[in-house]
C-alpha positions, 0 to 999 in steps of 0.5 A, a space after each residue: 487473447 484466451 484466459 482461464 484458470 488451470 491446474 499445474 502438475 509435474 511429470 518426471 520426464 526430463 524432456 521439454 514436454 507439456 501435456 494439456 487436457 482437451 478442455 484446456 487445449 480448447 479454451 486456449 485455442 491450441 488444439 492441433 498445435 505441436 509445439 508452444 512457447 511457454 513463459 513464466 515471469 522473465 523466462 521463456 522455453 519452447 516445448 513440445 505439446 501433447 494432448 491428455 485424455 482427462 477431465 478438467 483443465 490441467 497442465 502437466 510439465 515435465 521436470 526438465 521444463 519445470 527446472 528450465 523456466 523455474 515453475 515454483 510449485 504445483 497448484 491453480 494458476 492462470 494461463 493465457 495464450 497471447 499470439 501463441 505465447 502461453 503464459 502461466 502465473 502470473 509470478 508476483 513478488 512482494 518486496 520487503 525486508 527486516 533487520 531481525 530475521 528468523 527461520 519462522 519470521 523471515 521478515 521480522 514483525 511483518 511476517 504475519 502480513 506477508 503470510 496472509 497476503 501469500 495465503 490469499 494470492 497463492 490461490 490464483 497465482 505464483 505469490 512470493 516475497 523477497 528482499 533486495 539481497 535475494 535478487 540475482 540480476 546477472 541470471 535475472 532470477 530471485 530466490 523467493 519465499 513461498 508458502 508451503 502446503 502446511 504454511 511453511 516457508 519454502 525457498 524457490 529460485 524463479 525468474 524475475 516476476 511479472 509485477 512487484 508490490 513494494 513493501 520495503 519498510 525503511 524510509 532511510 533505506 529507500 533513499 539509498 542508491 542501491 534501492 533507487 537503482 533496484 527500483 529503476 532496474 525493474 522498470 527498465 525491464 518493463 516490470 510494473 513496480 508499486 508503490 515506488 516509496 514513502 511520501 513526505 508530508 509535504 510531498 502530496 501538498 506539492 503534488 496537488 497544488 493547482 489541481 482542481 480536484 485536490 487542492 480544495 480539500 487541503 488545509 493551508 500548509 507551509 514546509 519549512 516555515 520561518 518563525 515569522 510564518 509560524 506566528 502568522 499561521 497560528 494567529 490566522 487560524 487560531 490553532 495549527 499542527 506543527 509536524 516533521 515532514 518524514 514522521 510517522 505514528 504521531 512522533 514529534 507533532 505539536 498542536 500550537 494554539 493562540 488565545 489573544 488574552 492568554 497567550 500561546 499554547 503547545 500541546 505534544 506527547 513526551 515519554 508516553 504522556 500528553 503535555 500542555 504548555 503555555 507561553 506568555 509570548 511567541 518568542 518564548 514558544 519558538 525558544 522551546 521549539 528550537 531548544 528541543 529540535 534545533 536545525 531539524 525545525 527546518 524539516 517541519 511543516 505547519 498545517 491549518 487546524 480544522 475544527 473536526 467533529 467530536 465525540 465527548 469533546 474529542 476530535 475524530 479523523 478517518 483513515 481511508 485505505 484505498 486501492 486500485 482494483 482489478 479494473 484499475 480503478 480507486 476504491 475505498 476498501 477500508 475506513 476506520 474512524 479514530 477518536 483522539 484520547 483525552 488531551 492528545 495531539 493526534 488520534 493515533 491508538 498508541 497515543 490514547 486513541 480509540 478505533 470506531 467504525 465510520 458508521 458509529 462515529 458519523 451517526 453520533 456526530 451527524 445523526 440521520 445525515 451520517 450516511 450522506 456524509 460518508 458517501 460524500 467522503 468516499 467520493 472525495 477520497 476517490 477523487 483525491 486518489 486520482 489526483 495524487 496518481 495523475 500528478 505522481 511520476 511513479 506507479 501507485 496502487 495503494 494509499 492511506 488517506 488521513 481524512 477529516 470531516 468538519 462540523 459542516 460535513 466538508 472533507 479535508 485531507 491531512 496526509 496521504 501514505 503511499 505504504 499505509 499501515 493496517 491497524 484499522 483492520 484489527 477492529 473486529 468489525 473491520 476484519 472483512 475489510 482487511 481480507 477485501 484489502 488483500 484481494 484488492 492487492 491480488 487483483 491489481 497485480 493480476 491487472 498490472 501483469 496482464 492476467 485480466 480480461 481488460 474489457 471485464 
């Protein structure tokens, strides 16, 4: 296989002709060839090949050929010769959606992230975004959204992509038969599709149960616990977290505490305020929970509380933003330390939490051992990601791990998110990690699309 970068340009001819500079022909081992099979995404076409006496590595496609295989624009992309099939691209699709769309914000509040991702990816590949409505399965085409040279949005019809990065934002939509069918259609066409769907809180615990690298880092957890189990867990661990399996951003989470001489306490957030209630006995605690949630309690999970390291009496946990890189290996790209707000159940920023770098947080809690503790947490995060991937039936390329470190330096994983948010990258000291995260998405897409030298 020969792989290199080239500059794709268009000519006005109607015939199926490709002009290539000598340096490019030599790189691709095409010197002397008269015809080639050119491929973009899922589209192929035979074309006449003509040498071009110019410097550099440039490919000129005739207008007829460009239209036939759907090349979206000029620019620098990869090109490779695999068994006399010349592939350009890759063509990478970011699947997303939004209920509220405008011409300048076609993906609603997610548009800035999509724009940033396409700006990075568009320097090396044909990177575009699309929604489920943009797919024409009959003709195997997508009416994609590309970034124009001035940052404007341009629509182009292109073949089905080489790889799909799934950023559909709705948990509810992902469970519909139409989205399930959409994912399976890509898989049937051997188009790599990651990440498959959101996790529920109990999913990862089920995946890692019995896994030697994963289970030892999980707090004890029970899905859909009975009142008897809730009481047993609270009294066994002194405090627990009680949270909805499909929740996010800390919504609906309780911290339940037991003091043998004072009774039971429930801490939670209501109408933007932190609430602390005391109950003389377990029965009165359960009456409150049942009154607030009714049958929905069956969709809750109870989790052992861990005595985390603290700053100013406030617990700290960590978000590890994990990526598969261009070598198909898990790496911790971004790490944010989240300090809980005073009296808050969670460390979420919107609930009064604050964001620190891991170095800032650990130096205040472990002193000279901070670097050693952080390196150990990174190694555990990689092992946890590998364990989740090993036990998950679909393709993963990105994970957000909510990690806790206790006072002895032990590492615990509370949750794993298959489509992690990016709020940690808003911290000024983590902006470079945010850019690295985008680069990792691109590099892993290149790997999945086989536009990577596998030995490198």
